[in-house]
KELUM-160979 format. One record per residue: residue number from 1; chain; x, y, z of N, C-alpha, C, CB in turn. Coordinates in nm, 4 decimals, decimal comma. Last residue first. Glycine has a CB too. Layout:
<recs>
+--------+------+----------+----------+----------+----------+----------+----------+----------+----------+----------+----------+----------+----------+
! rodren ! mise !   n.east !  n.north !     n.up !  ca.east ! ca.north !    ca.up !   c.east !  c.north !     c.up !  cb.east ! cb.north !    cb.up !
+--------+------+----------+----------+----------+----------+----------+----------+----------+----------+----------+----------+----------+----------+
!    NUM !    A !        X !        Y !        Z !        X !        Y !        Z !        X !        Y !        Z !        X !        Y !        Z !
...
+--------+------+----------+----------+----------+----------+----------+----------+----------+----------+----------+----------+----------+----------+
</recs>
This chain:
<recs>
+--------+------+----------+----------+----------+----------+----------+----------+----------+----------+----------+----------+----------+----------+
! rodren ! mise !   n.east !  n.north !     n.up !  ca.east ! ca.north !    ca.up !   c.east !  c.north !     c.up !  cb.east ! cb.north !    cb.up !
+--------+------+----------+----------+----------+----------+----------+----------+----------+----------+----------+----------+----------+----------+
!     54 !    A !  20,2698 !  -6,2333 !  13,3989 !  20,1981 !  -6,2499 !  13,2736 !  20,2812 !  -6,1989 !  13,1603 !  20,0642 !  -6,1790 !  13,2771 !
!     53 !    A !  20,3291 !  -6,4162 !  13,7047 !  20,3684 !  -6,3179 !  13,6038 !  20,2806 !  -6,3357 !  13,4817 !  20,5186 !  -6,3319 !  13,5661 !
!     52 !    A !  20,2816 !  -6,4663 !  14,0502 !  20,2383 !  -6,4951 !  13,9138 !  20,2861 !  -6,3827 !  13,8239 !  20,0834 !  -6,5115 !  13,9052 !
!     51 !    A !  20,4662 !  -6,5867 !  14,3304 !  20,4304 !  -6,4763 !  14,2428 !  20,3840 !  -6,5288 !  14,1090 !  20,5480 !  -6,3811 !  14,2246 !
!     50 !    A !  20,4548 !  -6,8362 !  14,4614 !  20,4717 !  -6,7152 !  14,5399 !  20,4267 !  -6,5936 !  14,4590 !  20,6184 !  -6,6995 !  14,5844 !
!     49 !    A !  20,3119 !  -7,1568 !  14,4506 !  20,3393 !  -7,0318 !  14,3806 !  20,3524 !  -6,9171 !  14,4790 !  20,2294 !  -7,0016 !  14,2788 !
!     48 !    A !  20,4724 !  -7,4413 !  14,6246 !  20,3612 !  -7,3612 !  14,5703 !  20,4077 !  -7,2289 !  14,5086 !  20,2597 !  -7,3325 !  14,6803 !
!     47 !    A !  20,7048 !  -7,5885 !  14,6769 !  20,6391 !  -7,5171 !  14,7861 !  20,5332 !  -7,4181 !  14,7391 !  20,7417 !  -7,4445 !  14,8674 !
!     46 !    A !  20,7619 !  -7,7313 !  14,4467 !  20,8504 !  -7,6210 !  14,4860 !  20,7844 !  -7,5288 !  14,5869 !  20,8926 !  -7,5410 !  14,3638 !
!     45 !    A !  20,5914 !  -7,8973 !  14,3260 !  20,7040 !  -7,9606 !  14,3967 !  20,8047 !  -7,8566 !  14,4447 !  20,7741 !  -8,0629 !  14,3055 !
!     44 !    A !  20,4128 !  -7,7176 !  14,2087 !  20,3627 !  -7,8144 !  14,3059 !  20,4738 !  -7,8859 !  14,3835 !  20,2773 !  -7,9164 !  14,2357 !
!     43 !    A !  20,4385 !  -7,5130 !  14,0230 !  20,5227 !  -7,5088 !  14,1437 !  20,4827 !  -7,6124 !  14,2486 !  20,5168 !  -7,3709 !  14,2055 !
!     42 !    A !  20,1237 !  -7,5854 !  13,8958 !  20,2407 !  -7,4984 !  13,8867 !  20,3107 !  -7,4904 !  14,0210 !  20,2008 !  -7,3578 !  13,8389 !
!     41 !    A !  19,8874 !  -7,7250 !  13,9133 !  20,0112 !  -7,7970 !  13,9363 !  20,1374 !  -7,7129 !  13,9285 !  20,0213 !  -7,9060 !  13,8399 !
!     40 !    A !  19,7180 !  -7,5086 !  13,7042 !  19,7072 !  -7,6304 !  13,7845 !  19,8419 !  -7,7021 !  13,7933 !  19,6007 !  -7,7244 !  13,7253 !
!     39 !    A !  19,7787 !  -7,3116 !  13,5162 !  19,7961 !  -7,2839 !  13,6586 !  19,7966 !  -7,4106 !  13,7440 !  19,6868 !  -7,1914 !  13,7062 !
!     38 !    A !  19,9724 !  -7,3814 !  13,2243 !  19,8471 !  -7,3921 !  13,2975 !  19,8736 !  -7,3703 !  13,4467 !  19,7800 !  -7,5302 !  13,2726 !
!     37 !    A !  20,2266 !  -7,3659 !  13,1313 !  20,1244 !  -7,2973 !  13,0525 !  19,9878 !  -7,3014 !  13,1196 !  20,1152 !  -7,3588 !  12,9144 !
!     36 !    A !  20,5215 !  -7,3067 !  13,3231 !  20,3977 !  -7,3806 !  13,3016 !  20,2971 !  -7,2992 !  13,2213 !  20,3370 !  -7,4213 !  13,4349 !
!     35 !    A !  20,7660 !  -7,2318 !  13,4003 !  20,7295 !  -7,1954 !  13,2639 !  20,5983 !  -7,2635 !  13,2253 !  20,8422 !  -7,2339 !  13,1651 !
!     34 !    A !  20,8741 !  -7,1095 !  13,7152 !  20,7952 !  -7,2039 !  13,6374 !  20,7641 !  -7,1449 !  13,5003 !  20,6652 !  -7,2405 !  13,7115 !
!     33 !    A !  21,1679 !  -7,0910 !  13,9249 !  21,0686 !  -7,0315 !  13,8346 !  20,9962 !  -7,1403 !  13,7581 !  21,1352 !  -6,9327 !  13,7367 !
!     32 !    A !  21,2634 !  -7,0989 !  14,2780 !  21,2728 !  -7,1419 !  14,1382 !  21,1621 !  -7,0749 !  14,0574 !  21,2631 !  -7,2971 !  14,1266 !
!     31 !    A !  21,2136 !  -7,0302 !  14,5404 !  21,3058 !  -6,9468 !  14,4637 !  21,3226 !  -6,9879 !  14,3187 !  21,4378 !  -6,9477 !  14,5288 !
!     30 !    A !  21,0194 !  -7,1658 !  14,6681 !  21,1564 !  -7,2097 !  14,6965 !  21,2595 !  -7,1319 !  14,6156 !  21,1707 !  -7,3585 !  14,6678 !
!     29 !    A !  20,7842 !  -7,0601 !  14,5691 !  20,8248 !  -7,0229 !  14,7045 !  20,9657 !  -7,0679 !  14,7403 !  20,7285 !  -7,0802 !  14,8033 !
!     28 !    A !  20,8226 !  -6,9565 !  14,2237 !  20,7860 !  -7,0522 !  14,3283 !  20,8425 !  -7,0091 !  14,4635 !  20,8364 !  -7,1929 !  14,2924 !
!     27 !    A !  20,6750 !  -6,7474 !  13,9938 !  20,7900 !  -6,7650 !  14,0815 !  20,7462 !  -6,8541 !  14,1959 !  20,8452 !  -6,6277 !  14,1338 !
!     26 !    A !  20,5471 !  -6,8013 !  13,6619 !  20,5323 !  -6,7947 !  13,8075 !  20,6676 !  -6,8053 !  13,8760 !  20,4391 !  -6,9058 !  13,8574 !
!     25 !    A !  20,6150 !  -6,7936 !  13,4006 !  20,4768 !  -6,7605 !  13,4333 !  20,4551 !  -6,7472 !  13,5837 !  20,3835 !  -6,8659 !  13,3771 !
!     24 !    A !  20,8884 !  -6,6851 !  13,1977 !  20,8373 !  -6,7511 !  13,3177 !  20,6955 !  -6,7051 !  13,3454 !  20,9277 !  -6,7227 !  13,4392 !
!     23 !    A !  20,9800 !  -6,5363 !  12,9835 !  20,8995 !  -6,6554 !  12,9567 !  20,8459 !  -6,7263 !  13,0792 !  20,9789 !  -6,7506 !  12,8791 !
!     22 !    A !  21,2827 !  -6,4242 !  13,1234 !  21,1830 !  -6,4110 !  13,0160 !  21,1114 !  -6,5435 !  12,9943 !  21,2497 !  -6,3640 !  12,8843 !
!     21 !    A !  21,3219 !  -6,4333 !  13,4789 !  21,3644 !  -6,4736 !  13,3451 !  21,2501 !  -6,4631 !  13,2443 !  21,4185 !  -6,6162 !  13,3478 !
!     20 !    A !  21,2520 !  -6,1327 !  13,6668 !  21,2373 !  -6,2760 !  13,6445 !  21,2797 !  -6,3093 !  13,5022 !  21,0915 !  -6,3217 !  13,6704 !
!     19 !    A !  21,2299 !  -5,8868 !  13,9237 !  21,2923 !  -5,9346 !  13,8008 !  21,2735 !  -6,0849 !  13,7905 !  21,4428 !  -5,8976 !  13,7964 !
!     18 !    A !  20,9661 !  -5,6726 !  14,0373 !  21,0605 !  -5,7813 !  14,0603 !  21,1131 !  -5,8301 !  13,9257 !  20,9939 !  -5,8978 !  14,1396 !
!     17 !    A !  20,7749 !  -5,4697 !  14,0145 !  20,9120 !  -5,4440 !  13,9688 !  21,0121 !  -5,5531 !  14,0035 !  20,9597 !  -5,3160 !  14,0263 !
!     16 !    A !  20,5675 !  -5,5979 !  14,2716 !  20,5916 !  -5,4979 !  14,1669 !  20,7402 !  -5,4793 !  14,1417 !  20,5284 !  -5,3641 !  14,2050 !
!     15 !    A !  20,4718 !  -5,9088 !  14,3136 !  20,5698 !  -5,8180 !  14,3698 !  20,6083 !  -5,7215 !  14,2589 !  20,6950 !  -5,8945 !  14,4270 !
!     14 !    A !  20,1598 !  -6,0474 !  14,3638 !  20,2526 !  -5,9904 !  14,2671 !  20,3452 !  -5,8945 !  14,3390 !  20,1773 !  -5,9188 !  14,1521 !
!     13 !    A !  20,0327 !  -6,3586 !  14,4752 !  20,0729 !  -6,2224 !  14,5059 !  20,1674 !  -6,1745 !  14,3969 !  20,1397 !  -6,2133 !  14,6462 !
!     12 !    A !  19,7568 !  -6,5595 !  14,3477 !  19,8924 !  -6,5360 !  14,3953 !  19,9189 !  -6,3888 !  14,4196 !  19,9925 !  -6,5905 !  14,2966 !
!     11 !    A !  19,5213 !  -6,5920 !  14,2257 !  19,5161 !  -6,5729 !  14,3701 !  19,6541 !  -6,5467 !  14,4284 !  19,4541 !  -6,6940 !  14,4367 !
!     10 !    A !  19,4488 !  -6,4218 !  13,9126 !  19,5078 !  -6,5272 !  13,9946 !  19,4955 !  -6,4940 !  14,1424 !  19,6547 !  -6,5483 !  13,9574 !
!      9 !    A !  19,3698 !  -6,2165 !  13,7538 !  19,2695 !  -6,3173 !  13,7865 !  19,3228 !  -6,4277 !  13,8767 !  19,2155 !  -6,3776 !  13,6604 !
!      8 !    A !  19,5903 !  -6,0541 !  13,6940 !  19,4947 !  -6,0100 !  13,7941 !  19,3929 !  -6,1143 !  13,8361 !  19,4239 !  -5,8925 !  13,7439 !
!      7 !    A !  19,9098 !  -6,1441 !  13,6637 !  19,7793 !  -6,1789 !  13,6091 !  19,6753 !  -6,1506 !  13,7170 !  19,7744 !  -6,3292 !  13,5625 !
!      6 !    A !  20,1568 !  -5,8845 !  13,6732 !  20,0885 !  -6,0024 !  13,7249 !  19,9549 !  -6,0237 !  13,6590 !  20,0702 !  -5,9913 !  13,8732 !
!      5 !    A !  20,4945 !  -5,8134 !  13,5880 !  20,3554 !  -5,7725 !  13,5915 !  20,2818 !  -5,8971 !  13,6380 !  20,3026 !  -5,7180 !  13,4499 !
!      4 !    A !  20,8351 !  -5,7284 !  13,6447 !  20,7189 !  -5,8152 !  13,6617 !  20,5884 !  -5,7416 !  13,6404 !  20,7199 !  -5,8770 !  13,7986 !
!      3 !    A !  21,0917 !  -5,6548 !  13,4101 !  21,0095 !  -5,6157 !  13,5245 !  20,8831 !  -5,7002 !  13,5275 !  20,9742 !  -5,4648 !  13,5186 !
!      2 !    A !  21,3152 !  -5,9199 !  13,3064 !  21,2304 !  -5,8039 !  13,2826 !  21,1495 !  -5,7721 !  13,4065 !  21,1378 !  -5,8277 !  13,1632 !
!      1 !    A !  21,6174 !  -6,0664 !  13,1873 !  21,5191 !  -6,0457 !  13,2902 !  21,4394 !  -5,9200 !  13,2590 !  21,5856 !  -6,0363 !  13,4280 !
+--------+------+----------+----------+----------+----------+----------+----------+----------+----------+----------+----------+----------+----------+
</recs>
């Protein structure tokens, strides 16, 4: 796990210093993580995106 940073061009919220598995691009609202390479559809079956990582 590593400290979070966020993609400034996204509409999601970034939680500073949150931990997430290496390689994840987003944290979903249900607590799962996404490794999606595109924003469209990310976390669509997990209550949408809560946090974006870069």
